[in-house]
BAFIFI-507909 format. One line per field, with one value per residue: residue number from 1; residue in one letter; chain; x, z, y of N, C-alpha, C in turn. Coordinates in steps of 0.1 Angstrom, whole numbers, m for minus. Each point is the difference from the previous one (the first is absolute). Example, Ala and Ser with C-alpha at 12.3 -4.5 7.8 and 13.67 -1.06 7.14 Angstrom:
nr	1; 2
rest	A; S
kette	A; A
n.u	132; m4
n.w	78; m7
n.v	m57; 11
ca.u	m9; 9
ca.w	0; 0
ca.v	12; 11
c.u	9; m8
c.w	0; 8
c.v	12; 11
This chain:
nr	1; 2; 3; 4; 5; 6; 7; 8; 9; 10; 11; 12; 13; 14; 15; 16; 17; 18; 19; 20; 21; 22; 23; 24; 25; 26; 27; 28; 29; 30; 31; 32; 33; 34; 35; 36; 37; 38; 39; 40; 41; 42; 43; 44; 45; 46; 47; 48; 49; 50; 51; 52; 53; 54; 55; 56; 57; 58; 59; 60; 61; 62; 63; 64; 65; 66; 67; 68; 69; 70; 71; 72; 73; 74; 75; 76; 77; 78; 79; 80; 81; 82; 83; 84; 85; 86; 87; 88; 89; 90; 91; 92; 93; 94; 95; 96; 97; 98; 99; 100; 101; 102; 103; 104; 105; 106; 107; 108; 109; 110; 111; 112; 113; 114; 115; 116; 117; 118; 119; 120; 121; 122; 123; 124; 125; 126; 127; 128; 129; 130; 131; 132; 133; 134; 135; 136; 137; 138; 139; 140; 141; 142; 143; 144; 145; 146; 147; 148; 149; 150; 151; 152; 153; 154; 155; 156; 157; 158; 159; 160; 161; 162; 163; 164; 165; 166; 167; 168; 169; 170; 171; 172; 173; 174; 175; 176; 177; 178; 179; 180; 181; 182; 183; 184; 185; 186; 187; 188; 189; 190; 191; 192; 193; 194; 195; 196; 197; 198; 199; 200; 201; 202; 203; 204; 205; 206; 207; 208; 209; 210; 211; 212; 213; 214; 215; 216; 217; 218; 219; 220; 221; 222; 223; 224; 225; 226; 227; 228; 229; 230; 231; 232; 233; 234; 235; 236; 237; 238; 239; 240; 241; 242; 243; 244; 245; 246; 247; 248; 249; 250; 251; 252; 253; 254; 255; 256; 257; 258; 259; 260; 261; 262; 263; 264; 265; 266; 267; 268; 269; 270; 271; 272; 273; 274; 275; 276; 277; 278; 279; 280; 281; 282; 283; 284; 285; 286; 287; 288; 289; 290; 291; 292; 293; 294; 295; 296; 297; 298; 299; 300; 301; 302; 303; 304; 305; 306; 307; 308; 309
rest	M; L; R; I; T; N; Q; Q; L; L; Q; F; Q; Q; L; H; Q; T; R; H; S; A; A; A; A; R; L; Q; Q; Q; V; S; S; G; E; R; L; H; R; P; S; D; D; P; S; A; Q; A; M; I; L; G; Q; Q; S; T; I; D; R; L; D; A; R; I; G; S; I; E; S; L; R; A; Q; L; N; H; S; Y; Q; S; V; L; D; A; Q; Q; V; L; T; Q; A; K; S; L; A; I; E; G; R; Q; E; T; D; P; D; A; I; E; V; I; A; K; E; V; D; G; L; L; G; Q; L; Q; A; I; A; N; R; S; H; D; G; A; A; L; F; G; G; T; N; L; S; S; E; P; F; V; F; D; A; T; G; R; L; A; E; Y; R; G; S; D; V; N; G; L; A; P; L; T; G; E; P; P; V; L; Q; H; R; S; G; V; D; V; F; A; P; A; E; L; A; G; G; I; G; D; A; F; D; L; L; A; T; L; R; D; D; L; R; N; A; A; G; V; P; G; D; V; R; D; A; A; L; G; Q; R; L; D; D; L; D; A; M; S; G; H; L; L; E; V; V; G; E; E; S; V; T; L; R; G; L; D; A; V; Q; E; R; S; E; Q; L; L; L; D; A; R; T; R; L; G; E; L; Q; D; V; D; Y; A; T; A; L; V; E; L; Q; A; T; Q; L; Q; Q; Q; L; S; L; A; T; A; V; R; M; F; D; V; S; I; L; N; F; L; S
kette	A; A; A; A; A; A; A; A; A; A; A; A; A; A; A; A; A; A; A; A; A; A; A; A; A; A; A; A; A; A; A; A; A; A; A; A; A; A; A; A; A; A; A; A; A; A; A; A; A; A; A; A; A; A; A; A; A; A; A; A; A; A; A; A; A; A; A; A; A; A; A; A; A; A; A; A; A; A; A; A; A; A; A; A; A; A; A; A; A; A; A; A; A; A; A; A; A; A; A; A; A; A; A; A; A; A; A; A; A; A; A; A; A; A; A; A; A; A; A; A; A; A; A; A; A; A; A; A; A; A; A; A; A; A; A; A; A; A; A; A; A; A; A; A; A; A; A; A; A; A; A; A; A; A; A; A; A; A; A; A; A; A; A; A; A; A; A; A; A; A; A; A; A; A; A; A; A; A; A; A; A; A; A; A; A; A; A; A; A; A; A; A; A; A; A; A; A; A; A; A; A; A; A; A; A; A; A; A; A; A; A; A; A; A; A; A; A; A; A; A; A; A; A; A; A; A; A; A; A; A; A; A; A; A; A; A; A; A; A; A; A; A; A; A; A; A; A; A; A; A; A; A; A; A; A; A; A; A; A; A; A; A; A; A; A; A; A; A; A; A; A; A; A; A; A; A; A; A; A; A; A; A; A; A; A; A; A; A; A; A; A; A; A; A; A; A; A; A; A; A; A; A; A; A; A; A; A; A; A
n.u	m107; 5; m13; 0; m9; m12; m2; 13; m2; m13; 6; 9; m10; m9; 10; 3; m14; 0; 12; m2; m11; 8; 8; m10; m7; 12; 3; m13; 1; 10; m3; m10; 9; 10; m5; 13; 1; m9; 9; 5; m9; m3; 10; 0; 11; m8; m9; 10; 5; m11; m2; 11; m2; m12; 7; 10; m10; m6; 11; 1; m13; 0; 12; m5; m9; 8; 7; m12; m3; 9; 1; m13; 3; 9; m8; m9; 7; 2; m12; m1; 10; m4; m11; 6; 7; m11; m6; 12; m2; m15; 1; 9; m7; m9; 9; 4; m12; m3; 11; m5; m13; m3; m12; m4; m10; 10; 10; m11; m5; 12; m1; m13; 4; 11; m9; m5; 12; 1; m12; 5; 11; m5; m8; 10; 6; m12; 5; m8; 2; m13; 0; 13; 7; 2; 0; m5; 8; 3; m4; m11; m3; 10; m3; 12; m4; 3; m6; 8; m5; 11; m6; 6; 9; m9; m4; 6; m11; 5; 3; 10; m9; 7; m12; 2; m1; m4; 10; m8; 14; m1; 10; m1; m12; 8; m11; 2; 5; 9; m12; 7; 0; m13; m5; 7; 9; 6; 5; m11; m1; 13; m2; m9; 0; m9; m7; m7; 11; 6; m12; m3; 14; 0; m11; 6; 9; m9; m8; 12; m6; 12; m4; 7; 11; 0; 15; m7; m10; 8; 11; m10; m5; 13; m2; m10; 7; 10; m8; m8; 11; 7; m11; 0; 13; m3; m10; 8; 8; m10; m3; 15; 0; m12; 7; 9; m6; m4; 12; 4; m10; 3; 13; m6; m8; 9; 9; m5; m3; 11; 3; m8; 4; 11; m3; m6; 12; 8; m6; m1; 13; m1; m6; 4; m11; 8; m6; 11; 7; m9; m2; 12; 2; m7; 6; 11; m4; m5; 11; 8; m9; 3; 12; 0; m9; 6; 11; m6; m4; 14; 5; m10; 5; m9; 1; m11; 7; 4; m13; m6; 8
n.w	708; m14; 2; m9; 0; m1; 8; 5; 0; 2; 7; 4; 2; 5; 8; 3; 3; 8; 7; 2; 2; 7; 3; 3; 4; 7; 4; 3; 6; 5; 4; 7; 5; 5; 8; 3; m5; 10; 10; 3; 6; m13; m4; 10; 2; m1; 6; 8; 1; 1; 8; 5; m1; 5; 7; 0; 0; 8; 6; m1; 2; 10; 3; 2; 4; 8; 1; 3; 9; 6; 0; 3; 9; 4; m1; 4; 9; 3; m3; 8; 9; 3; 2; 7; 3; 0; 4; 9; 3; 1; 9; 7; m1; 5; 10; 2; 3; 7; 6; m4; 4; m13; 1; m3; m9; m4; m2; m4; m6; m2; m4; m7; m4; m2; m6; m5; m2; m5; m6; m5; m1; m5; m7; m3; m3; m4; m3; 5; 11; 2; m12; 0; m4; m11; m7; 12; 4; 10; m12; 7; 0; m10; m11; 2; m11; m5; m10; m11; m9; 2; 11; 0; 8; 5; 9; 11; 3; m3; 11; 1; 12; 1; m2; 12; 1; 13; 6; 9; 7; m8; m9; m2; m4; m9; 2; m2; m11; 0; m7; 6; 10; m3; m3; 10; m1; 11; m1; m4; 9; 0; m4; 7; 14; m8; 2; 4; 4; 5; 2; 6; 4; 2; 5; 6; 4; 1; 4; 5; 13; 4; m9; 7; m5; m10; m2; 1; m7; m8; 2; m1; m10; m4; 3; m6; m7; 0; 1; m11; m6; 1; m6; m11; 1; 1; m7; m8; 3; m2; m12; m2; 1; m9; m9; 2; 0; m10; m6; 5; m7; m12; 1; 1; m10; m6; 4; m3; m13; 1; 3; m9; m7; 5; 0; m12; m2; 4; m7; m11; 5; 3; m9; m10; 3; 8; m12; m4; 4; m6; m9; 2; 1; m11; m6; 3; m5; m9; m3; 0; m8; m7; 2; m1; m8; m5; 2; m6; m9; 1; m1; m5; 0; 8; 8; 5; m9; m8; 5; m4; m11
n.v	m284; 2; 3; m9; 10; m6; 11; m1; m15; 2; 11; m7; m9; 10; 4; m12; m4; 12; m3; m13; 6; 12; m10; m10; 10; 3; m13; m1; 12; m5; m11; 7; 9; m8; 9; 3; 14; 1; 3; 12; 0; m7; 7; 7; m10; m10; 6; 2; m13; m3; 11; m3; m14; 3; 6; m10; m8; 9; 2; m14; m2; 9; m6; m13; 4; 6; m12; m6; 9; m1; m15; 3; 8; m10; m12; 10; 4; m10; m6; 11; m3; m12; 6; 10; m8; m6; 11; 1; m13; 1; 12; m8; m10; 10; 1; m14; m3; 7; m5; m12; 6; 1; m6; 13; m7; m10; 9; 7; m13; m2; 13; m5; m8; 8; 9; m11; m4; 13; 0; m11; 6; 8; m8; m6; 10; m1; m12; m5; m3; m3; 8; m8; 13; m7; 12; 2; m10; 11; 7; m6; 12; 5; 2; m5; m4; 14; m1; 3; 9; 1; m3; 10; m3; 3; m10; m1; m6; m11; m9; 7; m1; m14; m7; m1; m13; 4; m10; m2; 2; 9; 2; 16; m2; 0; 6; 12; m4; 9; 7; 9; m7; m1; 10; 7; m10; 4; m13; m1; 4; m2; m13; m7; 4; m3; m11; 8; 9; m11; m5; 11; 0; m13; 2; 11; m7; m9; 9; m1; 2; 0; m8; m9; m1; m8; 2; 12; m2; m5; 11; 8; m8; 2; 14; 2; m10; 8; 11; m6; m3; 14; 8; m9; 1; 14; 1; m6; 10; 10; m8; m2; 13; 4; m6; 7; 11; m6; m3; 11; 3; m7; 2; 13; m2; m8; 10; 9; m7; m3; 12; 5; m8; 6; 14; m2; m7; 10; 8; m7; 2; 16; 2; m6; m7; m6; m4; m6; 12; 8; m7; 0; 11; 0; m11; 5; 10; m5; m6; 12; 6; m9; 3; 13; 0; m12; 8; 12; m9; m5; 13; 2; m11; 7; m13; m7; m9; 11; 4; m10; 1
ca.u	m1; m7; m12; m7; m15; m5; m3; 12; 3; m10; 3; 12; m5; m6; 12; 8; m9; 0; 15; m1; m10; 4; 12; m6; m7; 11; 5; m10; m1; 12; m2; m11; 2; 13; 8; 4; m6; m9; 1; 14; 3; 3; 13; 5; 13; m2; m9; 7; 6; m13; m3; 14; 1; m10; 5; 9; m8; m6; 11; 5; m9; 1; 14; m3; m11; 7; 11; m7; m6; 12; 5; m8; 5; 11; m1; m5; 12; 9; m9; 1; 13; 5; m8; 5; 13; m5; m5; 11; 5; m8; 6; 14; m4; m6; 12; 7; m9; m2; 13; 3; m12; 2; m14; m4; m13; 3; 6; m10; m6; 10; 0; m14; 3; 7; m9; m8; 7; 2; m12; 0; 12; m7; m12; 8; 4; m11; m10; m4; m5; m7; m3; 12; 6; 11; 14; m3; 9; m8; m11; m8; m16; m4; 10; 12; 7; m8; 6; m5; m7; 11; 2; 11; m2; m3; 0; 1; m7; 3; 12; 13; 5; m9; m6; 5; m11; 7; m3; 7; 10; 5; 3; m11; m2; m3; m13; m3; 11; m1; 0; 13; 10; m3; m1; 9; 11; 8; 11; m4; m7; 9; m3; m14; m11; m13; m4; m11; 6; 7; m9; m4; 11; 1; m10; 3; 11; m6; m8; 11; m8; 9; 4; 13; 4; m1; 11; m1; m12; 6; 5; m10; m7; 9; 2; m13; 0; 9; m7; m9; 10; 3; m11; m6; 8; m4; m13; 3; 4; m11; m8; 7; m2; m12; 0; 8; m10; m11; 7; 3; m15; m4; 8; m4; m13; 2; 3; m12; m9; 5; m1; m15; m5; 2; m8; m13; 1; 2; m15; m6; 5; m5; m16; m7; 0; 5; m12; 3; 2; m11; m8; 7; m3; m15; m3; 6; m9; m12; 4; 0; m13; m7; 7; m3; m15; 1; 7; m10; m10; 4; 1; m12; m9; 0; m13; m3; 9; 13; m1; m2; 14
ca.w	m11; m8; m6; m15; 2; m13; m7; m8; m8; m11; m5; m6; m12; m8; m6; m9; m12; m8; m7; m13; m8; m8; m7; m11; m9; m8; m9; m10; m10; m9; m10; m10; m6; m6; 5; 13; 9; m3; 6; 4; 13; m2; 0; m1; m6; m16; m6; m1; m14; m12; m3; m7; m13; m8; m3; m10; m12; m5; m5; m12; m9; m5; m6; m14; m9; m5; m9; m13; m7; m5; m12; m11; m6; m6; m10; m9; m3; m8; m12; m7; m6; m12; m11; m4; m5; m13; m8; m7; m8; m12; m5; m7; m14; m11; m3; m10; m14; m3; m5; m14; m8; m9; m3; 10; 7; 11; 12; 6; 7; 11; 13; 9; 9; 12; 8; 7; 10; 10; 9; 9; 11; 9; 11; 10; 9; 11; 6; 16; 7; 11; 3; 4; m11; 2; m3; 4; 12; 12; m5; m7; m1; m12; m11; 1; m12; m8; m14; m7; m13; m8; 6; 10; 14; 4; 15; 9; 13; 11; 6; m4; 10; m1; 12; 8; 7; 11; 3; 14; m1; m15; m6; m7; m12; m9; m3; m8; m6; m6; m14; m5; 1; m10; m13; m2; 10; 1; m7; m15; m4; m7; m15; m3; 5; 7; m9; m6; m9; m10; m9; m8; m7; m10; m8; m7; m6; m12; m8; m3; 3; m1; m15; m1; m13; 3; 9; 12; 3; 3; 13; 10; 2; 6; 16; 5; 2; 12; 11; 2; 9; 16; 10; 2; 9; 14; 3; 4; 14; 11; 1; 6; 15; 5; 1; 12; 10; m2; 8; 12; 7; 0; 13; 13; 4; 3; 14; 9; m1; 8; 14; 3; 1; 11; 10; 1; 5; 15; 6; 2; 11; 11; m1; m3; 9; m3; 1; 8; 14; 5; 2; 10; 12; 3; 4; 13; 9; m1; 9; 16; 4; 2; 11; 11; 3; 5; 15; 8; 4; 10; 10; 7; m2; 14; 2; 14; 5; 5; 13; 10; 4
ca.v	m8; 7; m5; 6; m5; m2; 13; 6; m8; 5; 11; m5; m8; 10; 8; m7; m1; 13; 2; m12; 4; 10; m6; m6; 8; 9; m9; m3; 12; 0; m10; 3; 13; m1; 11; m4; 9; 7; 12; 3; m9; m12; m2; 15; 2; m3; 11; 12; m4; m1; 14; 4; m6; 9; 14; m4; m4; 13; 7; m6; 1; 15; 0; m6; 8; 13; m4; m3; 13; 4; m6; 2; 14; m2; m5; 8; 7; m10; 0; 14; 4; m10; 2; 12; m6; m6; 10; 7; m10; 3; 13; 0; m8; 9; 10; m6; m1; 16; 5; m8; 4; 12; 3; 9; m5; m10; 9; 5; m11; m5; 12; 0; m13; 4; 9; m9; m5; 11; 0; m14; 2; 11; m6; m9; 8; 7; m11; m1; m12; 4; 14; 7; m1; m10; 7; 13; 2; 0; 6; m12; 6; 2; m6; 7; 5; 8; 2; 13; m4; m8; m14; 2; 2; 14; 3; m12; 5; m10; 2; m6; m8; m12; m2; m13; m7; m5; m17; m4; m10; m2; 14; 5; m6; 11; m3; 9; 7; 13; 0; 4; m11; m12; 6; 10; m4; 10; m6; 0; 15; 10; 0; m6; 7; m10; m10; 8; 9; m9; m5; 11; 4; m10; 4; 13; m4; m7; 10; 12; 12; 11; 1; m1; m8; m13; m5; 7; m9; m13; m1; 3; m12; m10; 4; m5; m14; m1; 5; m11; m12; 5; 0; m13; m6; 4; m6; m16; m1; 1; m12; m10; 4; m6; m17; m3; 5; m8; m14; 4; m1; m14; m5; 4; m6; m14; m2; 5; m11; m11; 4; 0; m15; m6; 6; m7; m13; 1; 3; m13; m10; 7; m1; m13; m10; m12; m10; m11; 2; 5; m12; m10; 9; 0; m14; 0; 10; m8; m12; 4; 4; m13; m6; 10; m5; m12; 2; 9; m10; m9; 9; 4; m12; m2; m6; m1; m11; 6; 5; m11; m5
c.u	m10; m12; m8; m14; m5; m5; 12; 3; m9; 5; 13; m5; m5; 11; 6; m9; m1; 10; m1; m11; 3; 11; m5; m8; 9; 5; m10; m1; 14; m3; m11; 2; 14; 9; 4; m4; m13; m4; 13; 2; 2; 16; 7; 12; m2; m7; 10; 10; m8; 2; 13; m1; m10; 5; 11; m7; m6; 11; 7; m11; 1; 12; m2; m9; 8; 9; m8; m6; 15; 4; m10; 3; 13; 0; m6; 12; 11; m4; 0; 13; 4; m10; 7; 14; m6; m2; 13; 8; m7; 6; 12; m3; m4; 10; 9; m8; 1; 14; 2; m9; 4; m14; m5; m12; 3; 6; m10; m8; 9; 1; m11; 3; 8; m7; m10; 8; 3; m13; m1; 9; m8; m9; 7; 6; m9; m9; 0; m5; m8; m1; 13; 9; 14; 14; m2; 10; m10; m13; m8; m13; m3; 9; 12; 5; m11; 8; m5; m5; 12; 1; 14; m5; m3; 3; 2; m8; 5; 13; 13; 6; m8; m7; 3; m11; 7; m6; 6; 9; 6; 4; m13; 1; m4; m13; m5; 12; m2; 2; 12; 11; m1; m1; 10; 10; 11; 12; m1; m4; 9; m3; m12; m9; m9; m4; m11; 5; 8; m9; m7; 10; 0; m12; 2; 11; m2; m6; 10; m6; 10; 6; 14; 6; 0; 7; m1; m12; 4; 7; m8; m6; 10; 3; m13; 0; 9; m6; m11; 7; m1; m13; m6; 9; m2; m12; 1; 8; m9; m8; 8; m1; m13; m2; 8; m9; m11; 4; 0; m13; m5; 7; m5; m14; 0; 5; m14; m10; 4; m1; m16; m3; 7; m6; m16; 0; 1; m13; m9; 3; m6; m15; m6; 4; 8; m11; 4; 3; m12; m10; 5; m3; m16; m4; 5; m9; m15; 2; m1; m12; m9; 7; m6; m14; 0; 3; m12; m11; 2; 1; m13; m12; m2; m16; m1; 9; 12; m2; m2; 14; 8
c.w	m10; m5; m11; 1; m14; m9; m7; m10; m12; m8; m9; m14; m11; m9; m12; m12; m10; m9; m12; m8; m10; m9; m13; m8; m9; m13; m11; m9; m9; m11; m13; m9; m9; 7; 16; 10; m4; 8; 7; 14; 0; 0; m2; m8; m15; m7; m3; m14; m12; m4; m7; m14; m11; m3; m10; m12; m7; m7; m13; m10; m8; m9; m16; m7; m6; m10; m15; m8; m6; m12; m12; m7; m6; m13; m13; m5; m9; m13; m9; m7; m11; m14; m6; m7; m15; m9; m7; m11; m14; m9; m8; m13; m9; m3; m13; m16; m5; m6; m14; m10; m6; m5; 10; 6; 9; 13; 7; 9; 12; 10; 6; 9; 12; 8; 8; 12; 12; 9; 9; 11; 9; 9; 9; 11; 10; 5; 14; 5; 13; 3; 2; m13; 2; 0; 6; 12; 11; m3; m7; m3; m14; m12; 0; m14; m7; m13; m8; m12; m10; 8; 9; 15; 4; 13; 6; 13; 11; 7; m2; 10; m2; 12; 6; 8; 12; m1; 13; m1; m14; m4; m7; m15; m12; m8; m11; m7; m5; m15; m6; m1; m12; m14; m4; 8; m1; m7; m17; m2; m8; m16; m4; 4; 8; m11; m10; m12; m11; m10; m8; m11; m11; m11; m11; m10; m12; m10; m6; 1; m2; m15; m2; m11; 5; 9; 16; 7; 5; 12; 12; 5; 7; 14; 8; 2; 12; 12; 6; 9; 12; 8; 3; 9; 15; 3; 5; 15; 8; 1; 9; 18; 6; 2; 15; 12; 4; 6; 14; 9; 3; 12; 13; 1; 2; 15; 9; 0; 9; 16; 2; 0; 15; 11; 1; 4; 16; 6; 0; 9; 12; 0; m1; 10; m5; 5; 9; 14; 7; 3; 11; 13; 4; 7; 15; 11; 2; 13; 15; 4; 5; 15; 12; 3; 7; 15; 8; 4; 10; 14; 6; m3; 15; 1; 15; 5; 7; 14; 9; 2; 8
c.v	6; m10; 5; m5; m5; 11; 4; m9; 2; 12; m3; m7; 9; 8; m9; m3; 12; 2; m9; 5; 10; m3; m7; 10; 8; m10; m2; 11; 2; m10; 2; 12; m1; 10; m4; 11; 9; 13; 2; m10; m14; m1; 17; 1; m4; 10; 12; m3; 0; 14; 4; m6; 7; 12; m2; m3; 13; 8; m6; 1; 16; 1; m5; 10; 11; m4; m3; 11; 10; m5; 2; 14; 2; m6; 9; 10; m7; m1; 13; 4; m9; 3; 12; m4; m8; 11; 5; m10; 1; 12; m4; m7; 10; 12; m6; 0; 15; 5; m4; 4; 12; 4; 9; m4; m11; 6; 5; m9; m4; 12; m1; m12; 4; 8; m8; m7; 10; 0; m12; 4; 11; m6; m11; 9; 7; m12; 1; m13; 2; 14; 8; m1; m9; 6; 14; 3; m1; 8; m9; 6; 1; m4; 6; 8; 6; 3; 12; m6; m10; m12; 2; 3; 16; 3; m15; 4; m9; 5; m5; m11; m12; m3; m13; m5; m8; m13; m3; m9; m2; 15; 3; m4; 13; m1; 9; 8; 14; m3; 7; m10; m12; 6; 11; m1; 11; m3; 5; 17; 9; m2; m4; 11; m11; m8; 6; 8; m9; m4; 12; 5; m10; 2; 11; m4; m8; 8; 11; 14; 11; 2; 0; m9; m16; m6; 5; m8; m15; m1; 3; m14; m11; 3; m5; m14; m2; 4; m11; m11; 2; m1; m13; m9; 5; m8; m14; 0; 2; m12; m8; 3; m4; m15; m4; 3; m11; m14; 2; 0; m13; m8; 4; m5; m14; m1; 3; m11; m12; 4; 0; m16; m6; 5; m8; m13; 0; 5; m13; m11; 3; m2; m13; m12; m14; m11; m13; 2; 3; m13; m10; 9; m1; m12; m1; 8; m7; m12; 4; 4; m15; m6; 8; m5; m11; 0; 5; m11; m9; 7; 2; m11; m6; m7; m1; m10; 7; 7; m12; m8; 8
């Protein structure tokens, strides 16, 4: 028959007290800190899930940051193309006014205004954002357009290839447009050339630099009006494409932010303590400690009467 000595009972009692004390200390730490886990050993499987959720959160944070940076660049590009289109709209108004004007001095004033618009268009074409040319294609390091003394395009130093931005899980986003595609589109190259030559030619036609008869000058200005309409329409198409890209980015960011919210919620569920449950468990553990101590007192409460009996 198995006999349990008082020494063994004491060891069992001490073991139970140690376990209850450790559990109570752990629960008290959870309640005071608000965190369920303080070391991997508290719950290894939950710790693994926490690390996975944190990795997901870091990835989504980086993704959203990339989207916001990309949107900022695209907003600058969108606004710049829109500004260029507005320059051409103003140039058209001046062309109409100059075509009807007969006073040489007034015509010269209009021609100078067109020359000023040409300067604005040149500045727009060489805009940059965060040190990267907006319209240099894959070549971002320098101003893509170089102009001669007449304001016409002398050299394009950018790339003919559009710069694409990768976005995990999504099609690449057109980030840096080729300046050729924007200001010298191939579909208009046969008649117009590029937007800069168009304004320079308009300026010269207003001044009748070629010294042609009035009807020939009038016909030339009429052609410039048609060319301005065509180039302006092309720029509006680019603005529309940029707008579609921006709306697509908004949708991607909205999805990413929802996923991030879900991941943070899940992480909170894994990390944060359930106060109601923790308090109930703490009270139960403390009660077990008290009962265990009371039992030990009864077990080892031996007096001389026990031996006499």
